[in-house]
VEXKOL-882452 format. One record per residue (C-alpha): x, y, z; residue in three letters. Coordinates in steps of 0.001 Angstrom, whole numbers, padded with zeros to 6 digits, always signed. Layout:
<pts>
XYZALA
...
</pts>
This chain:
<pts>
+013444-014382+042669MET
+010350-016263+041413ILE
+010443-019745+040130THR
+007968-020867+037353VAL
+008032-024671+037629LYS
+006847-026692+034489THR
+007198-030297+033683ALA
+010154-029485+031617THR
+012173-026909+033356SER
+012213-024199+036033PRO
+012251-020598+034762VAL
+013360-017644+037021THR
+013121-014101+036756GLY
+014686-011171+038793GLU
+012245-009419+041160LYS
+011278-006462+038816PRO
+010521-008940+035987PHE
+008438-011571+038128GLN
+005256-009978+036878ILE
+005958-011142+033377LEU
+005222-014730+034492TYR
+001882-013870+036325ASN
+000599-010920+034230LEU
-002786-009438+035415PRO
-005702-010812+033389LYS
-006397-008548+030207GLY
-002808-007398+029943THR
-002028-006754+026486ASN
+000892-004029+026607ILE
+004060-004360+028744VAL
+006581-001658+028568VAL
+010082-002550+029853CYS
+011812+001040+030098ILE
+014659+002690+032054GLY
+018400+003122+032160GLY
+021165+000958+031148ARG
+022076-002205+033095GLY
+018490-002799+034020GLY
+018246-006421+032698MET
+015582-005490+030090LYS
+017072-007357+027195THR
+018187-010424+029261TYR
+015070-010890+031150GLU
+012584-010479+028021VAL
+014879-012795+025998SER
+014650-015415+028649LYS
+010587-014962+028703PHE
+010574-015259+025148ILE
+012458-018543+025337ALA
+010084-019902+027988PHE
+007058-018815+026136GLN
+007954-020327+022700SER
+009109-023571+023915THR
+007603-024305+027403ILE
+004213-022711+026755MET
+004241-023174+022887LYS
+003552-019552+022180LYS
+004592-018072+018741ARG
+006651-015118+019169CYS
+007596-012255+016658ALA
+010569-010281+017390VAL
+010635-006778+015965LEU
+012927-003871+015532ARG
+012770-000593+013427ASP
+015101-002233+011001GLU
+014904-006083+010707LYS
+018685-006341+009435GLU
+019720-005263+013042LEU
+017834-007674+015095ILE
+020341-010472+014905ARG
+022824-008128+016639GLU
+020818-008026+019756SER
+017821-009653+021458ILE
+017357-012638+018923LEU
+021028-013580+019772ASN
+020129-013471+023447GLU
+017012-015571+022924VAL
+019120-018268+021231LEU
+021670-018053+024188LEU
+018721-018777+026655ARG
+017659-021646+024579PHE
+021151-023099+024544ASP
+021361-022818+028342THR
+017938-024523+028979ALA
+019013-027134+026220ASN
+022269-028500+027843THR
+020446-031890+028208SER
+019386-031788+024637GLY
+015673-032163+025522ARG
+014403-029153+023760LEU
+016217-030337+020437SER
+013866-033171+020197ALA
+010751-030730+019776LYS
+012623-027592+018351TYR
+015112-026756+015748GLU
+017403-024011+016842ARG
+018291-021744+013670LEU
+020071-018616+013214ASP
+016962-016944+012201THR
+014935-018229+015181GLY
+013404-021357+016901ILE
+011230-023855+014764LYS
+008779-026423+015974ASP
+010005-029949+014383ARG
+006369-031166+014455ALA
+004457-028516+012671THR
+007391-026875+010889GLY
+006116-023418+012179GLU
+008551-020897+013245MET
+007896-020336+017129MET
+010253-017405+017311VAL
+011062-015292+014173PHE
+012094-011588+013272THR
+010461-008885+011571LYS
+011244-005231+010907GLY
+009183-002146+010609PHE
+011473-001260+007767ARG
+013569-004041+005782ALA
+016276-001446+005458SER
+016867+002313+006041ARG
+015559+003134+002500LEU
+012296+001360+002926ASP
+009309+003247+004325ALA
+008005-000094+005915LYS
+008321-003814+005721ALA
+005461-006469+005093ASN
+003969-007361+008545LEU
+001176-009322+007300LYS
+002339-012616+008924SER
+002254-010948+012259ILE
-001280-011353+012927SER
-001102-015055+014057ASN
+001241-014650+016854VAL
+000696-015013+020629ASP
+003434-012539+021462MET
+005417-009613+019815ALA
+008462-007915+021268VAL
+009636-004851+020114ILE
+013246-003849+020865GLU
+014827-000642+020922GLU
+011538+001066+020442ALA
+012883+004621+021039GLU
+013927+004309+017299ASP
+010236+003952+016290ILE
+009218+007726+016388ARG
+006058+007330+013935ASP
+003094+006517+016264VAL
+000964+005512+013161ASP
+003638+002871+012514LYS
+003147+001231+015679PHE
-000482+001755+015571ASN
-000762-000055+012159THR
+001371-002937+013484PHE
-000543-003360+016912ALA
-003983-003406+015077ASP
-002757-006159+012770SER
-002274-008485+015931ILE
-005746-010154+016132ARG
-005269-013132+018092LYS
-007121-013516+021443GLU
-004952-012910+024501ASP
-002109-011844+022492SER
+000703-009716+024209LEU
+003060-006825+023104ILE
+006226-006241+024883VAL
+008212-003180+024364ILE
+011820-002568+025339ILE
+013287+000591+025278LEU
+015760+002992+026985ASN
+013851+006069+028338THR
+013438+008470+025203PRO
+012782+012177+025230ASP
+009484+013685+026494VAL
+008354+014094+022904ASN
+008380+010408+022229HIS
+004820+008906+021571TRP
+005545+006161+024040ILE
+006225+008595+026907ILE
+003156+010643+025906LYS
+000765+007699+025518ARG
+001862+005565+028691TYR
+003538+008090+031199PHE
+003235+011185+033353ASN
+006061+013306+034080LEU
+007377+014669+037440THR
+010145+017292+036917GLN
+013320+016341+038601VAL
+015357+019457+037306GLU
+015102+021886+034605ASP
+014800+019735+031303GLY
+014728+016268+033120PHE
+011707+014335+034037TYR
+010907+011117+036144LYS
+008431+008908+034321ILE
+005234+007839+036101ILE
+003304+004958+034446PRO
-000288+006003+033800LYS
-003074+003731+035281GLU
-004479+002340+031737LEU
-006254-000772+031124PRO
-004151-003578+029916GLY
-000986-001791+030408PHE
+001896-002997+032773VAL
+005248-001108+033125CYS
+008616-002515+034297ILE
+010923+000176+035003ASN
+014567-000661+035903THR
+017981+000570+036160GLY
+021485-000765+036996TYR
+020753-000637+040741GLU
+017993-003203+040205ASP
+020791-005464+038560ASN
+022576-007820+041253PRO
+024835-009358+038427HIS
+026466-006202+037236LEU
+030334-006349+037898PRO
+031467-003829+040505ALA
+033600-001916+038108HIS
+030649-001360+035647ILE
+028508-000196+038705VAL
+031341+002226+039329GLN
+031560+003278+035900GLN
+028019+004262+035525TYR
+028273+006267+038802ARG
+031277+008161+037510ASP
+029290+009371+034554TYR
+027521+011364+037183GLY
+030446+012336+039430ASP
+031864+016068+038552PRO
+035232+014764+039730ALA
+035456+011899+037495SER
+037278+011803+034002HIS
+034022+010301+032676LEU
+031679+013027+033934TYR
+028913+013231+031487ASN
+025851+014630+033052PRO
+023398+014447+030302PHE
+024401+010915+029380TYR
+024302+009971+033337TYR
+020781+011517+033760LYS
+019134+009951+030471THR
+020828+006776+029667SER
+022053+005540+033246ILE
+019274+007241+035361LEU
+016482+006840+032784GLY
+015196+010228+032920LEU
+013099+011719+030120ALA
+014717+014865+028742SER
+013347+017911+026815THR
+016220+017449+024163GLY
+019228+015490+022961ARG
+022597+016395+023602LYS
+024074+018388+020779GLY
+020534+019013+019414GLN
+020427+022028+016991VAL
+016761+023061+017543PHE
+015944+022840+021048THR
+013225+025357+021438LYS
+010547+024280+018997CYS
+006969+024350+020161LYS
+004102+022496+018906ALA
+001085+023711+017003ILE
-001970+021827+016037LYS
-002603+021554+012065LEU
-005930+023072+012519SER
-004478+026142+014265ASP
-001499+026287+011382TYR
-004169+026170+008830LEU
-006074+028951+010501ALA
-003149+031472+010678LEU
-003614+034512+008346PRO
-000339+034289+006574TYR
+000344+033142+003192ARG
+001939+029713+003039GLU
+005207+029319+001071HIS
+006997+025954+000175TYR
+010279+024370+000648GLY
+011676+021328-001550LEU
+014530+018996-000942ASP
+014654+016514-003930PHE
+014993+012661-003291GLY
+014202+009708-005328THR
+015935+007133-002871SER
+015838+009275+000131SER
+012646+011433+001017PRO
+011809+014180-001225ALA
+011050+016675+001620GLY
+008435+019158+000899ILE
+007352+021679+003783VAL
+004895+024514+004101GLY
+006069+027502+005880VAL
+004244+030811+007277LYS
+006217+033705+008772ILE
+004637+036595+010773ASP
+007327+038845+011871LYS
+009827+036814+013996ASN
+007357+033851+014278ASN
+008100+030753+011957LEU
+005422+028120+011615TYR
+005863+025063+009487THR
+004468+021683+008664ARG
+005590+018681+006589GLN
+003688+017897+003371LEU
+005723+014924+001987ASN
+008482+012601+003350TYR
+008701+009903+000668LYS
+010810+009631-002285PRO
+009582+011375-005562MET
+010822+011738-009072ASN
+010333+015394-010633THR
+007128+014537-012363LEU
+005747+012968-009113GLU
+006678+016337-007424ILE
+004803+018209-010068ALA
+001691+016024-009740LYS
+001836+016471-005971PHE
+002059+020413-006403PHE
-001109+020048-008448CYS
-002622+018280-005414GLN
-001668+021191-003387LEU
-003455+023453-005956GLN
-000160+025625-006086LEU
-000227+028432-008796ASN
+002214+030800-010192LEU
+002011+033073-007110THR
+002928+030181-004749ASP
+006591+030500-004175LEU
+008684+027039-003835VAL
+012236+027372-002805VAL
+014208+024377-003793ALA
+017511+022716-003301ASP
+019703+024543-006099SER
+021952+021371-006403ALA
+019461+019981-008934ASP
+018896+022828-011428PRO
+017541+020637-014140LYS
+014528+019471-011810SER
+014128+023050-010949ILE
+014018+024074-014457ASN
+011692+021366-015596LYS
+009163+022129-012540LEU
+009368+025869-013841LYS
+008970+025258-017533SER
+006384+022666-017377GLY
+005674+019420-019191TYR
+004670+018929-022833THR
+001894+016465-024082ALA
+004851+014140-025322ASP
+006009+013954-021707ASP
+002636+013330-020084LEU
+000510+011776-022965GLY
-002415+013721-024278ILE
-004996+012703-021518ASP
-002797+013686-018515GLU
-001688+016921-020475PHE
-005479+017869-020760ILE
-006426+016881-017399LYS
-003828+018519-015578ASN
-003214+022016-017317PRO
-000905+023033-014359ALA
+001730+020485-015339LEU
+002111+022289-018673ALA
+002108+025568-017171ARG
+004905+024868-014567GLY
+005186+026411-011133PHE
+006960+029054-009351HIS
+010265+027421-008432VAL
+013301+029027-007390ILE
+016744+027730-006320PRO
+017812+028098-002624ALA
+020594+030581-001859LYS
+023698+028673-000856LYS
+027288+029619-000181GLY
+030174+029642+002628THR
+028420+028942+006012ASP
+024954+029208+004496SER
+023753+026415+006843ILE
+025211+027933+009948GLU
+023606+031210+008813HIS
+020267+029704+008178GLY
+020191+028018+011361ILE
+021107+031050+013188GLY
+018115+032841+011603ILE
+015846+030073+012615ILE
+017068+029842+016299THR
+016569+033334+016558GLY
+012704+033047+015669MET
+010029+031709+017505ASN
+009807+028319+016006PHE
+006492+026286+015774TYR
+006146+023023+014050ALA
+002722+021196+013324VAL
+002262+018562+016018GLU
+001012+016016+013435GLU
+004191+016247+011438SER
+005737+013336+012798THR
+008596+012884+010499ASP
+009410+016712+011066LEU
+009425+016204+014947TRP
+011818+013166+014595ASN
+014230+015158+012371GLU
+014063+017998+014841LEU
+015015+015671+017678PHE
+017654+013743+015885CYS
+019321+016647+014044TYR
+022598+017380+016125ILE
+025822+019094+015783TYR
+028699+016989+014615ALA
+031601+016327+016825GLN
+035302+016562+016182ASP
+037767+013721+016751LYS
+037867+014779+020608ASN
+034239+014445+020826GLY
+033637+018117+021092ASN
+030545+019665+019196TYR
+031333+021874+016353THR
+029168+024539+014791ASN
+028180+022339+011765ASP
+025361+019852+011999PRO
+025406+016373+010822ILE
+024271+015674+007194ASP
+021450+013510+008323GLU
+017656+014052+009370PHE
+017454+017011+007148ASN
+015020+016096+004532HIS
+012514+018602+006146LEU
+014878+020861+008084ILE
+016846+021836+004985ASP
+013692+023037+002740PRO
+012548+025031+005858ILE
+015922+026707+006038ARG
+015719+027421+002430TYR
+012441+029371+002692VAL
+013369+031124+005726VAL
+016840+032240+004199MET
+015017+033589+001130TYR
+012072+035398+002901LEU
+013701+036764+006024LYS
+015636+039484+004169PRO
+012425+040577+002283HIS
+010146+040593+005125LEU
+010369+044217+006641ARG
+010450+045785+003081LYS
+007918+043857+001076ALA
+006035+041979+003855GLN
+006010+038913+001638MET
+004296+036683+004114TYR
+001083+038750+003517ASP
+001050+038872-000228VAL
</pts>
């Protein structure tokens, strides 16, 4: 264990985390990754408390949703502060708040929280104040599936010698963090060991429960039991991913496990007609997808993933330059909106200028209701899983749904044939299109008309 001595207090770090206190020159990204019990949150919270008080570094703590931060690492940071402040010496300089740590002399928050989203319904939060920080810590980064969201945040941190620390349990192989920072070595079918890439400014700390000398013996045994076929706790997927920290090709209970990526340019070049699926949403995303089908091959891309009212959807259709030969299969639960999109808008609805500028809004669009009925979801999923399924690589929200869309569990924890009613704003409209087109393909070859 290393000891970093200062005039105020010694700070220690367990062996895998010693490098935090003596990072190589030019380090700007540290990824703390691995399985459960690997001390990631504890050691990074201690590092934050040290940096913010002893080293007077300003630190932002981030998570996908700000409202969840206080449940995790912020509380750990405050506990580390309290431990170091038993003599009361830190209180003379810093005010310990429930929301962070404040410098008494300047009134500036030395530790504060931000969220990439303020809540589940928000697309993003205001991260403007992040630019003037020395250090940003992102906890549970596996929840942040959108690489553009991270890039926008990282680009906003402009202070010289600033540091971003990313904490996460090992995600699936499709996560952008895995693709950006790691190479993979297959351990067995579907499971991979992560190997850090040699990248400028990048440091990786990969730990698991075996690196933690402070875990109680019964917890260590419990972790091992998850991988023991003779144990009542036996759960091989959980053991390999959550305990051993291997990256998997899928998620337990995942509905779509065989979807392959296709580049947008290759999708657009496919010589098949594009049809469209629509899932209405004004508070949740209005999912709009493009779908191409060739025999038993299904290709799809996301077109919209933000909330829209009916008029906004109609205007978006105008941007896509849809005409009356372009088929849109929409959620039949909203017949009023379907009828409005079909019949079009009047000058009174739009105003005369908009009415003249966008004649397609007055004309309407070829929108039909999706076919629904008993077991229609299960039937639609069965059709899709029986096809060669491709999703556009750049459609990040669609890939997030494909990974997170899992079968529901019964009270005994067994998976049913019914998927959860979440992460389906894009999957549902894909299913609408497939269920409508598939019966017609052999007779009418509708994908070519």
